[in-house]
PDB file of N, H, CA, C and O in Angstrom:
ATOM      1  N   MET A   1      -0.229 -25.529 -12.682  1.00  0.00           N
ATOM      2  CA  MET A   1      -0.762 -24.597 -12.194  1.00  0.00           C
ATOM      3  C   MET A   1      -0.676 -24.290 -10.458  1.00  0.00           C
ATOM      4  O   MET A   1      -0.492 -23.282  -9.776  1.00  0.00           O
ATOM      5  N   GLU A   2      -0.892 -25.586 -10.205  1.00  0.00           N
ATOM      6  H   GLU A   2      -1.042 -26.405 -10.759  1.00  0.00           H
ATOM      7  CA  GLU A   2      -0.692 -25.638  -8.603  1.00  0.00           C
ATOM      8  C   GLU A   2       0.410 -24.981  -7.645  1.00  0.00           C
ATOM      9  O   GLU A   2       0.308 -24.628  -6.470  1.00  0.00           O
ATOM     10  N   THR A   3       1.743 -24.918  -8.726  1.00  0.00           N
ATOM     11  H   THR A   3       1.826 -25.204  -9.680  1.00  0.00           H
ATOM     12  CA  THR A   3       3.254 -24.570  -8.232  1.00  0.00           C
ATOM     13  C   THR A   3       3.019 -23.158  -8.342  1.00  0.00           C
ATOM     14  O   THR A   3       3.793 -22.642  -7.536  1.00  0.00           O
ATOM     15  N   LEU A   4       2.097 -21.918  -9.143  1.00  0.00           N
ATOM     16  H   LEU A   4       1.468 -22.337  -9.799  1.00  0.00           H
ATOM     17  CA  LEU A   4       2.121 -20.963  -9.407  1.00  0.00           C
ATOM     18  C   LEU A   4       0.899 -20.263  -8.336  1.00  0.00           C
ATOM     19  O   LEU A   4       0.696 -19.171  -7.806  1.00  0.00           O
ATOM     20  N   GLN A   5       0.274 -21.560  -8.387  1.00  0.00           N
ATOM     21  H   GLN A   5       0.439 -22.447  -8.818  1.00  0.00           H
ATOM     22  CA  GLN A   5      -0.513 -20.489  -6.895  1.00  0.00           C
ATOM     23  C   GLN A   5      -0.030 -20.524  -5.510  1.00  0.00           C
ATOM     24  O   GLN A   5      -0.270 -19.607  -4.725  1.00  0.00           O
ATOM     25  N   LYS A   6       0.850 -21.880  -5.106  1.00  0.00           N
ATOM     26  H   LYS A   6       1.045 -22.625  -5.744  1.00  0.00           H
ATOM     27  CA  LYS A   6       0.743 -21.758  -4.187  1.00  0.00           C
ATOM     28  C   LYS A   6       2.900 -20.871  -4.055  1.00  0.00           C
ATOM     29  O   LYS A   6       3.791 -20.932  -3.207  1.00  0.00           O
ATOM     30  N   ILE A   7       2.795 -20.397  -5.020  1.00  0.00           N
ATOM     31  H   ILE A   7       2.071 -20.347  -5.708  1.00  0.00           H
ATOM     32  CA  ILE A   7       3.767 -19.354  -5.462  1.00  0.00           C
ATOM     33  C   ILE A   7       3.061 -18.106  -5.017  1.00  0.00           C
ATOM     34  O   ILE A   7       3.611 -17.604  -4.037  1.00  0.00           O
ATOM     35  N   ALA A   8       2.028 -17.471  -5.439  1.00  0.00           N
ATOM     36  H   ALA A   8       1.581 -17.878  -6.235  1.00  0.00           H
ATOM     37  CA  ALA A   8       1.637 -16.322  -4.955  1.00  0.00           C
ATOM     38  C   ALA A   8       0.247 -16.757  -3.897  1.00  0.00           C
ATOM     39  O   ALA A   8      -0.690 -16.052  -3.522  1.00  0.00           O
ATOM     40  N   LEU A   9       0.453 -17.699  -3.713  1.00  0.00           N
ATOM     41  H   LEU A   9       1.214 -18.272  -4.017  1.00  0.00           H
ATOM     42  CA  LEU A   9      -0.701 -17.584  -2.022  1.00  0.00           C
ATOM     43  C   LEU A   9       0.923 -17.342  -1.202  1.00  0.00           C
ATOM     44  O   LEU A   9       0.674 -16.835  -0.108  1.00  0.00           O
ATOM     45  N   VAL A  10       2.089 -17.489  -1.329  1.00  0.00           N
ATOM     46  H   VAL A  10       2.291 -17.901  -2.218  1.00  0.00           H
ATOM     47  CA  VAL A  10       3.297 -16.813  -0.451  1.00  0.00           C
ATOM     48  C   VAL A  10       3.512 -15.554  -0.697  1.00  0.00           C
ATOM     49  O   VAL A  10       4.061 -14.929   0.211  1.00  0.00           O
ATOM     50  N   PHE A  11       3.262 -15.023  -1.596  1.00  0.00           N
ATOM     51  H   PHE A  11       2.817 -15.530  -2.333  1.00  0.00           H
ATOM     52  CA  PHE A  11       3.730 -13.830  -1.826  1.00  0.00           C
ATOM     53  C   PHE A  11       2.591 -12.942  -1.233  1.00  0.00           C
ATOM     54  O   PHE A  11       2.866 -11.841  -0.756  1.00  0.00           O
ATOM     55  N   THR A  12       1.343 -13.406  -1.261  1.00  0.00           N
ATOM     56  H   THR A  12       1.120 -14.300  -1.648  1.00  0.00           H
ATOM     57  CA  THR A  12       0.332 -12.760  -0.722  1.00  0.00           C
ATOM     58  C   THR A  12       0.597 -12.684   0.795  1.00  0.00           C
ATOM     59  O   THR A  12       0.489 -11.601   1.372  1.00  0.00           O
ATOM     60  N   ILE A  13       0.793 -13.321   1.169  1.00  0.00           N
ATOM     61  H   ILE A  13       0.881 -14.200   0.701  1.00  0.00           H
ATOM     62  CA  ILE A  13       1.114 -13.736   2.930  1.00  0.00           C
ATOM     63  C   ILE A  13       1.783 -12.579   3.109  1.00  0.00           C
ATOM     64  O   ILE A  13       1.343 -11.666   3.807  1.00  0.00           O
ATOM     65  N   ILE A  14       3.547 -12.518   2.121  1.00  0.00           N
ATOM     66  H   ILE A  14       3.904 -13.259   1.554  1.00  0.00           H
ATOM     67  CA  ILE A  14       4.322 -11.800   2.386  1.00  0.00           C
ATOM     68  C   ILE A  14       3.742 -10.227   2.315  1.00  0.00           C
ATOM     69  O   ILE A  14       4.175  -9.299   2.999  1.00  0.00           O
ATOM     70  N   GLY A  15       2.936 -10.166   1.577  1.00  0.00           N
ATOM     71  H   GLY A  15       2.585 -10.920   1.022  1.00  0.00           H
ATOM     72  CA  GLY A  15       2.228  -8.627   1.654  1.00  0.00           C
ATOM     73  C   GLY A  15       1.049  -8.210   3.189  1.00  0.00           C
ATOM     74  O   GLY A  15       0.989  -7.274   3.986  1.00  0.00           O
ATOM     75  N   ALA A  16       0.469  -9.164   3.031  1.00  0.00           N
ATOM     76  H   ALA A  16       0.518  -9.924   2.384  1.00  0.00           H
ATOM     77  CA  ALA A  16      -0.246  -9.193   4.161  1.00  0.00           C
ATOM     78  C   ALA A  16       0.824  -9.060   5.433  1.00  0.00           C
ATOM     79  O   ALA A  16       0.555  -8.153   6.222  1.00  0.00           O
ATOM     80  N   ILE A  17       1.501  -9.518   5.599  1.00  0.00           N
ATOM     81  H   ILE A  17       1.720 -10.254   4.959  1.00  0.00           H
ATOM     82  CA  ILE A  17       2.266  -9.762   7.112  1.00  0.00           C
ATOM     83  C   ILE A  17       3.274  -8.177   6.776  1.00  0.00           C
ATOM     84  O   ILE A  17       4.016  -7.874   7.711  1.00  0.00           O
ATOM     85  N   ASN A  18       3.310  -7.176   5.472  1.00  0.00           N
ATOM     86  H   ASN A  18       2.708  -7.422   4.713  1.00  0.00           H
ATOM     87  CA  ASN A  18       4.001  -6.639   5.943  1.00  0.00           C
ATOM     88  C   ASN A  18       2.784  -4.843   5.932  1.00  0.00           C
ATOM     89  O   ASN A  18       3.033  -3.659   6.156  1.00  0.00           O
ATOM     90  N   TRP A  19       1.626  -5.557   5.577  1.00  0.00           N
ATOM     91  H   TRP A  19       1.424  -6.520   5.395  1.00  0.00           H
ATOM     92  CA  TRP A  19       0.838  -4.233   5.793  1.00  0.00           C
ATOM     93  C   TRP A  19       0.304  -4.168   6.971  1.00  0.00           C
ATOM     94  O   TRP A  19      -0.241  -3.140   7.374  1.00  0.00           O
ATOM     95  N   GLY A  20       0.455  -6.025   8.162  1.00  0.00           N
ATOM     96  H   GLY A  20       0.898  -6.859   7.835  1.00  0.00           H
ATOM     97  CA  GLY A  20      -0.078  -5.790   9.514  1.00  0.00           C
ATOM     98  C   GLY A  20       0.975  -5.209  10.318  1.00  0.00           C
ATOM     99  O   GLY A  20       0.674  -4.337  11.134  1.00  0.00           O
ATOM    100  N   LEU A  21       2.213  -5.600  10.179  1.00  0.00           N
ATOM    101  H   LEU A  21       2.457  -6.308   9.516  1.00  0.00           H
ATOM    102  CA  LEU A  21       3.149  -4.549  10.388  1.00  0.00           C
ATOM    103  C   LEU A  21       2.954  -3.035  10.032  1.00  0.00           C
ATOM    104  O   LEU A  21       2.805  -2.425  11.092  1.00  0.00           O
ATOM    105  N   ILE A  22       2.908  -2.359   9.170  1.00  0.00           N
ATOM    106  H   ILE A  22       3.028  -2.854   8.310  1.00  0.00           H
ATOM    107  CA  ILE A  22       2.397  -1.327   8.788  1.00  0.00           C
ATOM    108  C   ILE A  22       1.532  -0.676   9.810  1.00  0.00           C
ATOM    109  O   ILE A  22       1.838   0.109  10.708  1.00  0.00           O
ATOM    110  N   GLY A  23       0.029  -1.336   9.363  1.00  0.00           N
ATOM    111  H   GLY A  23      -0.219  -1.973   8.634  1.00  0.00           H
ATOM    112  CA  GLY A  23      -0.518  -0.892  10.212  1.00  0.00           C
ATOM    113  C   GLY A  23      -0.105  -0.671  12.537  1.00  0.00           C
ATOM    114  O   GLY A  23      -0.008   0.239  13.361  1.00  0.00           O
ATOM    115  N   ILE A  24      -0.027  -2.108  12.495  1.00  0.00           N
ATOM    116  H   ILE A  24      -0.106  -2.847  11.826  1.00  0.00           H
ATOM    117  CA  ILE A  24      -0.087  -2.227  13.809  1.00  0.00           C
ATOM    118  C   ILE A  24       1.664  -1.413  14.885  1.00  0.00           C
ATOM    119  O   ILE A  24       1.559  -1.055  16.058  1.00  0.00           O
ATOM    120  N   ALA A  25       2.638  -1.346  14.311  1.00  0.00           N
ATOM    121  H   ALA A  25       2.723  -1.637  13.358  1.00  0.00           H
ATOM    122  CA  ALA A  25       4.012  -0.699  14.300  1.00  0.00           C
ATOM    123  C   ALA A  25       4.554   0.430  12.832  1.00  0.00           C
ATOM    124  O   ALA A  25       5.628   0.781  12.343  1.00  0.00           O
ATOM    125  N   ASP A  26       3.696   0.575  12.677  1.00  0.00           N
ATOM    126  H   ASP A  26       2.823   0.290  13.073  1.00  0.00           H
ATOM    127  CA  ASP A  26       3.901   1.434  11.531  1.00  0.00           C
ATOM    128  C   ASP A  26       5.425   1.780  10.712  1.00  0.00           C
ATOM    129  O   ASP A  26       6.100   2.779  10.460  1.00  0.00           O
ATOM    130  N   PHE A  27       5.502   0.165  10.457  1.00  0.00           N
ATOM    131  H   PHE A  27       4.954  -0.646  10.661  1.00  0.00           H
ATOM    132  CA  PHE A  27       7.045  -0.625  10.062  1.00  0.00           C
ATOM    133  C   PHE A  27       6.608  -1.107   8.821  1.00  0.00           C
ATOM    134  O   PHE A  27       5.585  -1.779   8.689  1.00  0.00           O
ATOM    135  N   ASP A  28       7.679  -0.640   7.511  1.00  0.00           N
ATOM    136  H   ASP A  28       8.510  -0.095   7.618  1.00  0.00           H
ATOM    137  CA  ASP A  28       7.259  -1.565   6.301  1.00  0.00           C
ATOM    138  C   ASP A  28       8.327  -2.439   5.949  1.00  0.00           C
ATOM    139  O   ASP A  28       9.400  -1.965   5.576  1.00  0.00           O
ATOM    140  N   LEU A  29       8.232  -3.073   5.991  1.00  0.00           N
ATOM    141  H   LEU A  29       7.361  -3.458   6.294  1.00  0.00           H
ATOM    142  CA  LEU A  29       9.491  -4.143   6.042  1.00  0.00           C
ATOM    143  C   LEU A  29      10.378  -4.461   5.175  1.00  0.00           C
ATOM    144  O   LEU A  29      11.565  -4.787   5.149  1.00  0.00           O
ATOM    145  N   VAL A  30       9.223  -4.229   4.221  1.00  0.00           N
ATOM    146  H   VAL A  30       8.259  -3.965   4.242  1.00  0.00           H
ATOM    147  CA  VAL A  30       9.767  -4.227   2.599  1.00  0.00           C
ATOM    148  C   VAL A  30      10.891  -2.966   1.986  1.00  0.00           C
ATOM    149  O   VAL A  30      11.774  -3.104   1.138  1.00  0.00           O
ATOM    150  N   ALA A  31      10.451  -1.599   2.830  1.00  0.00           N
ATOM    151  H   ALA A  31       9.735  -1.487   3.518  1.00  0.00           H
ATOM    152  CA  ALA A  31      11.442  -0.864   2.086  1.00  0.00           C
ATOM    153  C   ALA A  31      12.637  -0.647   3.202  1.00  0.00           C
ATOM    154  O   ALA A  31      13.587   0.105   2.985  1.00  0.00           O
ATOM    155  N   THR A  32      12.448  -1.524   4.631  1.00  0.00           N
ATOM    156  H   THR A  32      11.676  -2.135   4.808  1.00  0.00           H
ATOM    157  CA  THR A  32      13.651  -1.417   5.351  1.00  0.00           C
ATOM    158  C   THR A  32      14.674  -1.744   4.684  1.00  0.00           C
ATOM    159  O   THR A  32      15.791  -1.233   4.604  1.00  0.00           O
ATOM    160  N   LEU A  33      13.744  -3.545   3.727  1.00  0.00           N
ATOM    161  H   LEU A  33      12.836  -3.960   3.792  1.00  0.00           H
ATOM    162  CA  LEU A  33      15.174  -4.335   3.347  1.00  0.00           C
ATOM    163  C   LEU A  33      16.225  -3.780   2.368  1.00  0.00           C
ATOM    164  O   LEU A  33      17.452  -3.685   2.369  1.00  0.00           O
ATOM    165  N   PHE A  34      14.652  -3.269   1.057  1.00  0.00           N
ATOM    166  H   PHE A  34      13.655  -3.346   1.057  1.00  0.00           H
ATOM    167  CA  PHE A  34      14.980  -3.070  -0.374  1.00  0.00           C
ATOM    168  C   PHE A  34      15.312  -1.298  -0.120  1.00  0.00           C
ATOM    169  O   PHE A  34      16.496  -1.192  -0.440  1.00  0.00           O
ATOM    170  N   GLY A  35      14.945  -0.293   0.184  1.00  0.00           N
ATOM    171  H   GLY A  35      13.983  -0.379   0.444  1.00  0.00           H
ATOM    172  CA  GLY A  35      14.791   1.104   0.598  1.00  0.00           C
ATOM    173  C   GLY A  35      13.791   1.604   0.098  1.00  0.00           C
ATOM    174  O   GLY A  35      13.196   1.340  -0.947  1.00  0.00           O
ATOM    175  N   ASN A  36      13.593   2.430   0.969  1.00  0.00           N
ATOM    176  H   ASN A  36      14.077   2.644   1.818  1.00  0.00           H
ATOM    177  CA  ASN A  36      11.879   3.342   0.242  1.00  0.00           C
ATOM    178  C   ASN A  36      12.202   3.825  -1.294  1.00  0.00           C
ATOM    179  O   ASN A  36      13.181   4.419  -1.745  1.00  0.00           O
ATOM    180  N   MET A  37      10.808   3.264  -2.028  1.00  0.00           N
ATOM    181  H   MET A  37      10.013   2.782  -1.661  1.00  0.00           H
ATOM    182  CA  MET A  37      10.317   3.191  -2.776  1.00  0.00           C
ATOM    183  C   MET A  37      11.253   2.943  -4.217  1.00  0.00           C
ATOM    184  O   MET A  37      10.822   3.292  -5.316  1.00  0.00           O
ATOM    185  N   SER A  38      12.099   2.530  -4.101  1.00  0.00           N
ATOM    186  H   SER A  38      12.449   2.246  -3.208  1.00  0.00           H
ATOM    187  CA  SER A  38      13.726   2.458  -4.655  1.00  0.00           C
ATOM    188  C   SER A  38      13.067   1.160  -5.215  1.00  0.00           C
ATOM    189  O   SER A  38      12.286   0.530  -4.502  1.00  0.00           O
ATOM    190  N   LEU A  39      13.485   0.585  -6.988  1.00  0.00           N
ATOM    191  H   LEU A  39      14.119   1.097  -7.567  1.00  0.00           H
ATOM    192  CA  LEU A  39      13.595  -0.063  -7.698  1.00  0.00           C
ATOM    193  C   LEU A  39      12.840  -1.420  -7.526  1.00  0.00           C
ATOM    194  O   LEU A  39      11.888  -1.890  -8.149  1.00  0.00           O
ATOM    195  N   LEU A  40      13.881  -2.097  -6.044  1.00  0.00           N
ATOM    196  H   LEU A  40      14.654  -1.715  -5.538  1.00  0.00           H
ATOM    197  CA  LEU A  40      13.673  -3.348  -5.765  1.00  0.00           C
ATOM    198  C   LEU A  40      12.183  -3.096  -5.088  1.00  0.00           C
ATOM    199  O   LEU A  40      11.252  -3.882  -5.264  1.00  0.00           O
ATOM    200  N   SER A  41      12.114  -2.248  -4.524  1.00  0.00           N
ATOM    201  H   SER A  41      12.871  -1.610  -4.381  1.00  0.00           H
ATOM    202  CA  SER A  41      10.429  -1.989  -3.417  1.00  0.00           C
ATOM    203  C   SER A  41       9.809  -2.264  -4.684  1.00  0.00           C
ATOM    204  O   SER A  41       9.800  -3.418  -5.111  1.00  0.00           O
ATOM    205  N   ARG A  42       9.349  -1.424  -5.253  1.00  0.00           N
ATOM    206  H   ARG A  42       9.356  -0.486  -4.905  1.00  0.00           H
ATOM    207  CA  ARG A  42       8.532  -1.288  -6.442  1.00  0.00           C
ATOM    208  C   ARG A  42       8.192  -2.655  -6.721  1.00  0.00           C
ATOM    209  O   ARG A  42       7.046  -3.098  -6.644  1.00  0.00           O
ATOM    210  N   ILE A  43       9.727  -3.653  -7.213  1.00  0.00           N
ATOM    211  H   ILE A  43      10.658  -3.293  -7.275  1.00  0.00           H
ATOM    212  CA  ILE A  43       8.961  -4.766  -8.130  1.00  0.00           C
ATOM    213  C   ILE A  43       9.118  -5.548  -7.093  1.00  0.00           C
ATOM    214  O   ILE A  43       8.922  -6.647  -7.612  1.00  0.00           O
ATOM    215  N   VAL A  44       9.453  -5.852  -5.394  1.00  0.00           N
ATOM    216  H   VAL A  44       9.612  -4.959  -4.973  1.00  0.00           H
ATOM    217  CA  VAL A  44       8.040  -6.505  -4.643  1.00  0.00           C
ATOM    218  C   VAL A  44       6.828  -6.123  -4.583  1.00  0.00           C
ATOM    219  O   VAL A  44       5.860  -6.876  -4.485  1.00  0.00           O
ATOM    220  N   TYR A  45       6.794  -4.487  -4.656  1.00  0.00           N
ATOM    221  H   TYR A  45       7.581  -3.875  -4.735  1.00  0.00           H
ATOM    222  CA  TYR A  45       4.915  -4.504  -3.853  1.00  0.00           C
ATOM    223  C   TYR A  45       4.436  -4.900  -5.641  1.00  0.00           C
ATOM    224  O   TYR A  45       3.274  -5.307  -5.634  1.00  0.00           O
ATOM    225  N   THR A  46       4.907  -4.880  -6.782  1.00  0.00           N
ATOM    226  H   THR A  46       5.850  -4.549  -6.787  1.00  0.00           H
ATOM    227  CA  THR A  46       4.363  -4.591  -8.160  1.00  0.00           C
ATOM    228  C   THR A  46       3.778  -6.993  -7.516  1.00  0.00           C
ATOM    229  O   THR A  46       2.723  -7.617  -7.408  1.00  0.00           O
ATOM    230  N   ILE A  47       5.074  -7.275  -7.350  1.00  0.00           N
ATOM    231  H   ILE A  47       5.932  -6.767  -7.437  1.00  0.00           H
ATOM    232  CA  ILE A  47       4.694  -8.448  -7.039  1.00  0.00           C
ATOM    233  C   ILE A  47       3.273  -9.160  -6.142  1.00  0.00           C
ATOM    234  O   ILE A  47       2.209  -9.598  -6.581  1.00  0.00           O
ATOM    235  N   VAL A  48       3.651  -9.079  -5.118  1.00  0.00           N
ATOM    236  H   VAL A  48       4.515  -8.724  -4.762  1.00  0.00           H
ATOM    237  CA  VAL A  48       2.908  -8.893  -4.207  1.00  0.00           C
ATOM    238  C   VAL A  48       1.750  -8.431  -5.134  1.00  0.00           C
ATOM    239  O   VAL A  48       1.185  -9.398  -5.645  1.00  0.00           O
ATOM    240  N   GLY A  49       1.400  -7.611  -5.380  1.00  0.00           N
ATOM    241  H   GLY A  49       1.858  -6.826  -4.964  1.00  0.00           H
ATOM    242  CA  GLY A  49      -0.066  -6.973  -6.353  1.00  0.00           C
ATOM    243  C   GLY A  49      -1.011  -7.925  -7.535  1.00  0.00           C
ATOM    244  O   GLY A  49      -2.212  -7.946  -7.806  1.00  0.00           O
ATOM    245  N   ILE A  50       0.161  -8.659  -8.051  1.00  0.00           N
ATOM    246  H   ILE A  50       1.136  -8.642  -7.831  1.00  0.00           H
ATOM    247  CA  ILE A  50       0.211  -9.798  -8.723  1.00  0.00           C
ATOM    248  C   ILE A  50      -0.488 -10.974  -8.427  1.00  0.00           C
ATOM    249  O   ILE A  50      -1.311 -11.651  -9.042  1.00  0.00           O
ATOM    250  N   CYS A  51      -0.056 -11.033  -7.541  1.00  0.00           N
ATOM    251  H   CYS A  51       0.612 -10.483  -7.041  1.00  0.00           H
ATOM    252  CA  CYS A  51      -0.257 -12.452  -6.762  1.00  0.00           C
ATOM    253  C   CYS A  51      -1.639 -12.307  -6.053  1.00  0.00           C
ATOM    254  O   CYS A  51      -2.477 -13.184  -5.843  1.00  0.00           O
ATOM    255  N   GLY A  52      -1.676 -10.644  -5.659  1.00  0.00           N
ATOM    256  H   GLY A  52      -0.996  -9.931  -5.830  1.00  0.00           H
ATOM    257  CA  GLY A  52      -2.722 -10.624  -5.135  1.00  0.00           C
ATOM    258  C   GLY A  52      -4.363 -11.183  -6.184  1.00  0.00           C
ATOM    259  O   GLY A  52      -5.144 -12.023  -5.737  1.00  0.00           O
ATOM    260  N   LEU A  53      -4.521 -10.610  -7.318  1.00  0.00           N
ATOM    261  H   LEU A  53      -3.886  -9.928  -7.681  1.00  0.00           H
ATOM    262  CA  LEU A  53      -5.405 -10.719  -8.185  1.00  0.00           C
ATOM    263  C   LEU A  53      -5.022 -12.426  -8.749  1.00  0.00           C
ATOM    264  O   LEU A  53      -5.798 -13.369  -8.592  1.00  0.00           O
ATOM    265  N   ILE A  54      -3.646 -12.526  -9.425  1.00  0.00           N
ATOM    266  H   ILE A  54      -3.015 -11.761  -9.552  1.00  0.00           H
ATOM    267  CA  ILE A  54      -3.782 -13.964  -9.105  1.00  0.00           C
ATOM    268  C   ILE A  54      -4.892 -14.966  -8.492  1.00  0.00           C
ATOM    269  O   ILE A  54      -5.681 -15.710  -9.075  1.00  0.00           O
ATOM    270  N   ASN A  55      -4.686 -14.732  -7.133  1.00  0.00           N
ATOM    271  H   ASN A  55      -4.046 -14.127  -6.659  1.00  0.00           H
ATOM    272  CA  ASN A  55      -5.632 -15.733  -5.882  1.00  0.00           C
ATOM    273  C   ASN A  55      -6.926 -14.726  -5.632  1.00  0.00           C
ATOM    274  O   ASN A  55      -7.839 -15.095  -4.893  1.00  0.00           O
ATOM    275  N   ILE A  56      -6.942 -14.011  -5.995  1.00  0.00           N
ATOM    276  H   ILE A  56      -6.200 -13.712  -6.595  1.00  0.00           H
ATOM    277  CA  ILE A  56      -8.727 -13.689  -6.778  1.00  0.00           C
ATOM    278  C   ILE A  56      -9.268 -14.518  -7.852  1.00  0.00           C
ATOM    279  O   ILE A  56     -10.397 -14.988  -7.713  1.00  0.00           O
ATOM    280  N   GLY A  57      -8.726 -14.702  -8.693  1.00  0.00           N
ATOM    281  H   GLY A  57      -7.809 -14.319  -8.805  1.00  0.00           H
ATOM    282  CA  GLY A  57      -9.124 -15.796  -9.662  1.00  0.00           C
ATOM    283  C   GLY A  57      -9.038 -16.828  -9.182  1.00  0.00           C
ATOM    284  O   GLY A  57      -9.559 -17.745  -9.817  1.00  0.00           O
ATOM    285  N   ILE A  58      -8.571 -17.060  -8.279  1.00  0.00           N
ATOM    286  H   ILE A  58      -8.148 -16.315  -7.763  1.00  0.00           H
ATOM    287  CA  ILE A  58      -8.270 -18.186  -8.229  1.00  0.00           C
ATOM    288  C   ILE A  58      -9.537 -18.973  -7.141  1.00  0.00           C
ATOM    289  O   ILE A  58     -10.106 -20.064  -7.165  1.00  0.00           O
ATOM    290  N   PHE A  59      -9.591 -17.740  -6.215  1.00  0.00           N
ATOM    291  H   PHE A  59      -9.129 -16.853  -6.196  1.00  0.00           H
ATOM    292  CA  PHE A  59     -10.882 -17.859  -5.092  1.00  0.00           C
ATOM    293  C   PHE A  59     -12.437 -17.987  -6.161  1.00  0.00           C
ATOM    294  O   PHE A  59     -13.360 -18.774  -5.950  1.00  0.00           O
ATOM    295  N   PHE A  60     -12.371 -17.156  -7.098  1.00  0.00           N
ATOM    296  H   PHE A  60     -11.621 -16.516  -7.270  1.00  0.00           H
ATOM    297  CA  PHE A  60     -14.184 -17.593  -8.169  1.00  0.00           C
ATOM    298  C   PHE A  60     -13.737 -18.468  -8.519  1.00  0.00           C
ATOM    299  O   PHE A  60     -14.291 -19.449  -8.022  1.00  0.00           O
ATOM    300  N   HIS A  61     -12.767 -18.775  -9.325  1.00  0.00           N
ATOM    301  H   HIS A  61     -12.317 -17.979  -9.729  1.00  0.00           H
ATOM    302  CA  HIS A  61     -12.426 -20.285  -9.888  1.00  0.00           C
ATOM    303  C   HIS A  61     -12.725 -21.746  -8.953  1.00  0.00           C
ATOM    304  O   HIS A  61     -13.020 -22.908  -9.231  1.00  0.00           O
ATOM    305  N   HIS A  62     -12.491 -21.034  -7.813  1.00  0.00           N
ATOM    306  H   HIS A  62     -12.251 -20.089  -7.587  1.00  0.00           H
ATOM    307  CA  HIS A  62     -13.166 -22.509  -7.168  1.00  0.00           C
ATOM    308  C   HIS A  62     -14.205 -22.339  -6.194  1.00  0.00           C
ATOM    309  O   HIS A  62     -14.465 -23.408  -5.642  1.00  0.00           O
ATOM    310  N   PHE A  63     -14.934 -21.306  -5.763  1.00  0.00           N
ATOM    311  H   PHE A  63     -14.723 -20.438  -6.212  1.00  0.00           H
ATOM    312  CA  PHE A  63     -15.904 -20.508  -5.621  1.00  0.00           C
ATOM    313  C   PHE A  63     -17.310 -21.251  -6.592  1.00  0.00           C
ATOM    314  O   PHE A  63     -18.395 -21.736  -6.269  1.00  0.00           O
ATOM    315  N   SER A  64     -16.538 -21.003  -8.008  1.00  0.00           N
ATOM    316  H   SER A  64     -15.657 -20.609  -8.270  1.00  0.00           H
ATOM    317  CA  SER A  64     -17.513 -21.591  -8.968  1.00  0.00           C
ATOM    318  C   SER A  64     -17.551 -23.474  -9.280  1.00  0.00           C
ATOM    319  O   SER A  64     -18.353 -24.276  -9.758  1.00  0.00           O
ATOM    320  N   GLU A  65     -16.591 -23.500  -8.863  1.00  0.00           N
ATOM    321  H   GLU A  65     -15.939 -22.849  -8.475  1.00  0.00           H
ATOM    322  CA  GLU A  65     -16.489 -25.501  -8.934  1.00  0.00           C
ATOM    323  C   GLU A  65     -17.679 -25.898  -7.924  1.00  0.00           C
ATOM    324  O   GLU A  65     -18.312 -26.942  -8.079  1.00  0.00           O
ATOM    325  N   HIS A  66     -17.993 -24.800  -6.657  1.00  0.00           N
ATOM    326  H   HIS A  66     -17.478 -23.952  -6.531  1.00  0.00           H
ATOM    327  CA  HIS A  66     -18.914 -25.016  -5.759  1.00  0.00           C
ATOM    328  C   HIS A  66     -20.046 -25.314  -6.181  1.00  0.00           C
ATOM    329  O   HIS A  66     -20.640 -26.380  -6.019  1.00  0.00           O
ATOM    330  N   ASP A  67     -20.543 -23.967  -6.990  1.00  0.00           N
ATOM    331  H   ASP A  67     -20.061 -23.102  -7.122  1.00  0.00           H
ATOM    332  CA  ASP A  67     -21.801 -23.952  -7.879  1.00  0.00           C
ATOM    333  C   ASP A  67     -22.411 -24.754  -8.391  1.00  0.00           C
ATOM    334  O   ASP A  67     -23.568 -25.068  -8.671  1.00  0.00           O
ATOM    335  N   HIS A  68     -21.063 -25.165  -8.509  1.00  0.00           N
ATOM    336  H   HIS A  68     -20.123 -24.910  -8.281  1.00  0.00           H
ATOM    337  CA  HIS A  68     -21.838 -26.915 -10.322  1.00  0.00           C
ATOM    338  C   HIS A  68     -21.497 -28.553  -9.530  1.00  0.00           C
ATOM    339  O   HIS A  68     -21.047 -29.550 -10.095  1.00  0.00           O
ATOM    340  N   HIS A  69     -21.869 -28.409  -8.118  1.00  0.00           N
ATOM    341  H   HIS A  69     -22.235 -27.599  -7.659  1.00  0.00           H
ATOM    342  CA  HIS A  69     -21.163 -29.540  -7.513  1.00  0.00           C
ATOM    343  C   HIS A  69     -22.716 -29.784  -6.970  1.00  0.00           C
ATOM    344  O   HIS A  69     -22.973 -30.746  -6.248  1.00  0.00           O
TER     345      HIS A  69
END
C-alpha cells in the first residue's frame, strides 16, 4: 500500500502544480502537453482526481491512528 500512496502523492503534487500554474499564469500545463480536453488530458485529470481521493483516505486513516494512541 505504501507504493500506491507514494504514486498518489506524486500525481496529487502534479495536479497542485498545474492548478498553481493556472492560477498564477493562466497556463494549463496538462492541456499544453496533451491537448485541451483531449482523451489523454482527461485521463490525466481523472488520475489526479482519483489520487486526491486516495490521499483524503490516507489523511483520515492517519488522523484516526493518532486518536487511538
